[in-house]
NUNUSE-179799 format. One record per residue (C-alpha): residue number from 1; residue in one letter; x, y, z. Coordinates in pm, whole numbers, padded with zeros to 5 digits, always signed. Last residue first. Layout:
BEGIN
+-----+---+--------+--------+--------+
:   k : r :      u :      v :      w :
+-----+---+--------+--------+--------+
: NUM : A :      X :      Y :      Z :
...
+-----+---+--------+--------+--------+
REM end
This chain:
BEGIN
+-----+---+--------+--------+--------+
:   k : r :      u :      v :      w :
+-----+---+--------+--------+--------+
: 249 : L : -03974 : +01934 : +18543 :
: 248 : L : -03871 : +02109 : +18156 :
: 247 : T : -03571 : +01872 : +18158 :
: 246 : R : -03898 : +01625 : +18062 :
: 245 : N : -04007 : +01724 : +17776 :
: 244 : L : -03578 : +01734 : +17585 :
: 243 : F : -03692 : +01392 : +17419 :
: 242 : E : -03466 : +01195 : +17336 :
: 241 : T : -03659 : +00951 : +17041 :
: 240 : N : -03582 : +00596 : +17049 :
: 239 : S : -03963 : +00516 : +17149 :
: 238 : V : -04195 : +00762 : +16934 :
: 237 : L : -04278 : +00570 : +16621 :
: 236 : D : -04336 : +00248 : +16848 :
: 235 : Y : -04520 : +00394 : +17073 :
: 234 : F : -04779 : +00589 : +16789 :
: 233 : E : -04807 : +00212 : +16634 :
: 232 : K : -04902 : +00082 : +16995 :
: 231 : K : -05234 : +00340 : +16960 :
: 230 : S : -05372 : +00495 : +17266 :
: 229 : A : -05196 : +00777 : +17264 :
: 228 : L : -05271 : +00906 : +16935 :
: 227 : S : -05695 : +00858 : +17044 :
: 226 : K : -05608 : +01015 : +17366 :
: 225 : L : -05456 : +01282 : +17128 :
: 224 : T : -05756 : +01313 : +16897 :
: 223 : A : -05984 : +01309 : +17207 :
: 222 : L : -05834 : +01653 : +17312 :
: 221 : H : -05818 : +01835 : +16967 :
: 220 : R : -06142 : +01754 : +16945 :
: 219 : E : -06184 : +01934 : +17211 :
: 218 : H : -06023 : +02259 : +17217 :
: 217 : H : -05706 : +02414 : +17157 :
: 216 : M : -05416 : +02157 : +17250 :
: 215 : D : -05068 : +02228 : +17065 :
: 214 : T : -04994 : +01890 : +17225 :
: 213 : G : -04600 : +01956 : +17227 :
: 212 : L : -04287 : +01704 : +17128 :
: 211 : F : -03960 : +01807 : +17187 :
: 210 : D : -03635 : +01763 : +17030 :
: 209 : V : -03755 : +01601 : +16762 :
: 208 : M : -03463 : +01541 : +16500 :
: 207 : G : -03380 : +01216 : +16468 :
: 206 : N : -03360 : +01160 : +16154 :
: 205 : K : -03658 : +00894 : +16159 :
: 204 : F : -03832 : +01123 : +16376 :
: 203 : L : -03834 : +01357 : +16104 :
: 202 : K : -03989 : +01151 : +15876 :
: 201 : K : -04262 : +01092 : +16087 :
: 200 : A : -04352 : +01473 : +16126 :
: 199 : A : -04348 : +01555 : +15733 :
: 198 : K : -04559 : +01216 : +15667 :
: 197 : G : -04829 : +01378 : +15896 :
: 196 : V : -04799 : +01711 : +15721 :
: 195 : Q : -04828 : +01549 : +15387 :
: 194 : Q : -05159 : +01380 : +15524 :
: 193 : G : -05380 : +01646 : +15671 :
: 192 : Y : -05334 : +01851 : +15986 :
: 191 : V : -05530 : +01575 : +16230 :
: 190 : G : -05348 : +01318 : +16056 :
: 189 : S : -05269 : +01188 : +16383 :
: 188 : L : -04895 : +01202 : +16413 :
: 187 : S : -04943 : +01595 : +16335 :
: 186 : L : -05124 : +01613 : +16675 :
: 185 : L : -04865 : +01533 : +16911 :
: 184 : N : -04727 : +01860 : +16735 :
: 183 : V : -04341 : +01822 : +16702 :
: 182 : Q : -04082 : +02073 : +16817 :
: 181 : L : -03743 : +02133 : +16689 :
: 180 : K : -03496 : +02291 : +16840 :
: 179 : C : -03278 : +02614 : +16681 :
: 178 : G : -02877 : +02603 : +16774 :
: 177 : L : -02777 : +02660 : +16393 :
: 176 : E : -02745 : +02327 : +16295 :
: 175 : R : -03069 : +02299 : +16445 :
: 174 : F : -03191 : +02535 : +16162 :
: 173 : R : -02976 : +02396 : +15938 :
: 172 : E : -03060 : +02052 : +15965 :
: 171 : Y : -03475 : +02163 : +15949 :
: 170 : Q : -03349 : +02336 : +15633 :
: 169 : G : -03221 : +02038 : +15425 :
: 168 : F : -03579 : +01925 : +15443 :
: 167 : Q : -03603 : +02151 : +15140 :
: 166 : N : -03951 : +01962 : +14969 :
: 165 : H : -04143 : +01915 : +15281 :
: 164 : Y : -04035 : +02308 : +15381 :
: 163 : Y : -04305 : +02516 : +15214 :
: 162 : N : -04506 : +02287 : +15414 :
: 161 : Y : -04489 : +02460 : +15733 :
: 160 : R : -04691 : +02189 : +15956 :
: 159 : E : -04374 : +01938 : +15987 :
: 158 : P : -04160 : +02269 : +16168 :
: 157 : H : -04448 : +02234 : +16474 :
: 156 : A : -04303 : +02511 : +16652 :
: 155 : L : -03941 : +02603 : +16611 :
: 154 : I : -03783 : +02619 : +16947 :
: 153 : P : -03534 : +02846 : +17009 :
: 152 : Q : -03294 : +02853 : +17265 :
: 151 : L : -03177 : +03221 : +17499 :
: 150 : G : -02863 : +03385 : +17617 :
: 149 : L : -02956 : +03733 : +17458 :
: 148 : M : -02693 : +03586 : +17164 :
: 147 : R : -02877 : +03280 : +17014 :
: 146 : L : -03178 : +03473 : +17045 :
: 145 : D : -02977 : +03768 : +16743 :
: 144 : F : -02903 : +03421 : +16645 :
: 143 : I : -03183 : +03243 : +16553 :
: 142 : I : -03340 : +03561 : +16372 :
: 141 : K : -03046 : +03578 : +16218 :
: 140 : E : -03085 : +03281 : +16032 :
: 139 : F : -03447 : +03341 : +15993 :
: 138 : N : -03390 : +03638 : +15747 :
: 137 : P : -03738 : +03644 : +15558 :
: 136 : S : -04010 : +03462 : +15792 :
: 135 : P : -04078 : +03159 : +15532 :
: 134 : S : -04399 : +03190 : +15336 :
: 133 : L : -04817 : +03104 : +15393 :
: 132 : Y : -04813 : +02909 : +15708 :
: 131 : S : -04666 : +03263 : +15874 :
: 130 : M : -04384 : +03090 : +16146 :
: 129 : E : -04333 : +02994 : +16470 :
: 128 : I : -04149 : +03074 : +16809 :
: 127 : L : -04113 : +02974 : +17151 :
: 126 : I : -03808 : +03064 : +17362 :
: 125 : Y : -03617 : +02857 : +17582 :
: 124 : D : -03399 : +02913 : +17859 :
: 123 : G : -03591 : +03088 : +18139 :
: 122 : N : -03849 : +02801 : +18160 :
: 121 : I : -04007 : +02896 : +17855 :
: 120 : T : -03977 : +03190 : +17771 :
: 119 : L : -04170 : +03501 : +17807 :
: 118 : L : -03914 : +03798 : +17680 :
: 117 : D : -03843 : +04049 : +17923 :
: 116 : E : -03591 : +03909 : +18083 :
: 115 : K : -03356 : +03771 : +17817 :
: 114 : K : -03350 : +04170 : +17704 :
: 113 : C : -03435 : +04418 : +17532 :
: 112 : D : -03445 : +04609 : +17186 :
: 111 : A : -03395 : +04391 : +16862 :
: 110 : I : -03568 : +04071 : +17053 :
: 109 : L : -03867 : +04328 : +16985 :
: 108 : E : -03834 : +04497 : +16666 :
: 107 : I : -03775 : +04152 : +16534 :
: 106 : F : -04102 : +04027 : +16684 :
: 105 : E : -04274 : +04375 : +16536 :
: 104 : H : -04220 : +04256 : +16183 :
: 103 : D : -04353 : +03934 : +16250 :
: 102 : I : -04197 : +03579 : +16431 :
: 101 : M : -04507 : +03472 : +16533 :
: 100 : Y : -04420 : +03435 : +16925 :
:  99 : E : -04560 : +03113 : +17154 :
:  98 : A : -04604 : +03257 : +17482 :
:  97 : A : -04482 : +03119 : +17858 :
:  96 : A : -04670 : +02956 : +18070 :
:  95 : D : -04610 : +02739 : +18400 :
:  94 : V : -04912 : +02483 : +18550 :
:  93 : A : -04708 : +02206 : +18763 :
:  92 : V : -05047 : +01987 : +18870 :
:  91 : D : -05302 : +01922 : +19179 :
:  90 : I : -05649 : +01988 : +19119 :
:  89 : G : -05786 : +02032 : +19432 :
:  88 : A : -06057 : +02246 : +19292 :
:  87 : E : -05939 : +02533 : +19493 :
:  86 : K : -05609 : +02540 : +19438 :
:  85 : L : -05691 : +02474 : +19007 :
:  84 : A : -05868 : +02812 : +19021 :
:  83 : S : -05640 : +02995 : +19183 :
:  82 : R : -05339 : +02854 : +18912 :
:  81 : V : -05663 : +02909 : +18579 :
:  80 : L : -05653 : +03222 : +18770 :
:  79 : A : -05287 : +03374 : +18796 :
:  78 : L : -05233 : +03205 : +18416 :
:  77 : R : -05466 : +03478 : +18322 :
:  76 : P : -05320 : +03729 : +18543 :
:  75 : L : -05000 : +03649 : +18334 :
:  74 : I : -05054 : +03622 : +17929 :
:  73 : T : -05234 : +03982 : +17961 :
:  72 : D : -05013 : +04166 : +18108 :
:  71 : A : -04681 : +03934 : +18019 :
:  70 : S : -04799 : +04020 : +17696 :
:  69 : N : -05057 : +03964 : +17340 :
:  68 : P : -05120 : +04179 : +17047 :
:  67 : Y : -05375 : +03887 : +16946 :
:  66 : L : -05436 : +03909 : +16574 :
:  65 : D : -05229 : +04250 : +16436 :
:  64 : S : -04874 : +04157 : +16633 :
:  63 : I : -04923 : +03785 : +16699 :
:  62 : I : -04857 : +03672 : +17030 :
:  61 : H : -04982 : +03259 : +17121 :
:  60 : P : -05052 : +03174 : +17446 :
:  59 : T : -04796 : +02913 : +17551 :
:  58 : C : -04888 : +02741 : +17812 :
:  57 : I : -04752 : +02490 : +17993 :
:  56 : L : -04827 : +02224 : +18130 :
:  55 : K : -04652 : +01972 : +18401 :
:  54 : R : -04733 : +01629 : +18558 :
:  53 : Y : -04894 : +01496 : +18207 :
:  52 : G : -04993 : +01136 : +18195 :
:  51 : I : -05247 : +01104 : +18082 :
:  50 : K : -05461 : +01152 : +18361 :
:  49 : Q : -05291 : +01493 : +18432 :
:  48 : L : -05429 : +01575 : +18118 :
:  47 : E : -05775 : +01497 : +18136 :
:  46 : E : -05783 : +01735 : +18428 :
:  45 : I : -05625 : +02014 : +18258 :
:  44 : F : -05925 : +02024 : +18002 :
:  43 : A : -06139 : +02030 : +18266 :
:  42 : L : -05973 : +02322 : +18396 :
:  41 : T : -05919 : +02457 : +18110 :
:  40 : Q : -06301 : +02420 : +18045 :
:  39 : Q : -06430 : +02561 : +18372 :
:  38 : L : -06222 : +02842 : +18323 :
:  37 : D : -06395 : +02970 : +17941 :
:  36 : Q : -06255 : +03046 : +17588 :
:  35 : L : -05964 : +02777 : +17516 :
:  34 : G : -05761 : +02836 : +17290 :
:  33 : D : -05830 : +03095 : +16979 :
:  32 : D : -05624 : +03382 : +17191 :
:  31 : I : -05661 : +03453 : +17470 :
:  30 : G : -06058 : +03349 : +17661 :
:  29 : P : -05878 : +03111 : +17930 :
:  28 : L : -05535 : +02948 : +17950 :
:  27 : L : -05519 : +02682 : +17765 :
:  26 : H : -05360 : +02743 : +17446 :
:  25 : S : -05095 : +02417 : +17516 :
:  24 : H : -04694 : +02359 : +17370 :
:  23 : M : -04440 : +02303 : +17606 :
:  22 : D : -04638 : +01987 : +17775 :
:  21 : A : -04409 : +01824 : +18072 :
:  20 : G : -04375 : +01462 : +18145 :
:  19 : L : -04253 : +01368 : +17843 :
:  18 : F : -04255 : +00965 : +17946 :
:  17 : S : -04575 : +00983 : +18116 :
:  16 : L : -04790 : +01007 : +17814 :
:  15 : D : -04988 : +00681 : +17897 :
:  14 : P : -05299 : +00674 : +17727 :
:  13 : A : -05441 : +00283 : +17748 :
:  12 : V : -05331 : +00038 : +17437 :
:  11 : S : -05408 : -00040 : +17105 :
:  10 : K : -05315 : -00249 : +16879 :
:   9 : D : -05171 : -00545 : +17122 :
:   8 : F : -04969 : -00492 : +17419 :
:   7 : R : -04739 : -00702 : +17530 :
:   6 : K : -04427 : -00459 : +17722 :
:   5 : L : -04370 : -00193 : +17595 :
:   4 : F : -04275 : +00063 : +17805 :
:   3 : N : -03858 : +00145 : +17761 :
:   2 : F : -03807 : +00484 : +17696 :
:   1 : M : -03499 : +00633 : +17569 :
+-----+---+--------+--------+--------+
REM end
């Protein structure tokens, strides 16, 4: 737990240093639906550093029919960003993994690969997502298969899957099977809609949030994040949660 709430009124200076690391973002330039140029990437990284982040783990989409990324496309962009940060004198750790869509190609990939073949977070975690339209078939088996590879799956933004809002037991079941849950900070601001916000807060109230991620894509996200992190109500909501973000530093 963290204890930094003293005598705040309704607003505070944005301070996400209690998280230390962000493990879900789309900051690498020109690789998916996130940031598109290097200077924008550097500017966003500086802004995130100012509000307390010490490490940023970029997770570009890997979606076979939309963003067919791999280590061959992601790691060179990471090297480019690291080089530009060094040249600009911006001292913040930046790493890269991936946000894997659970589709047919992903199922084939994990059926015939080793842990080292996947773009993981700190070597042990793998970030996965589902379609917003319908659940991924055989999701429990996918969790099992990833665990057999020696990986800890993290389900990205579970609060955004509307089809689970009336099946809250599914979230509990996933955690029982060894899948961590990562809520988007922006979900708490209402940027994805009222129902998503309610689901995110319910996950918090039930002690089911393992990670908080920015899922940063663009300027509106950054502005909303700063606004959220300026509200006492936000810190009141999250102050009793033991986040795993700091274990990634």
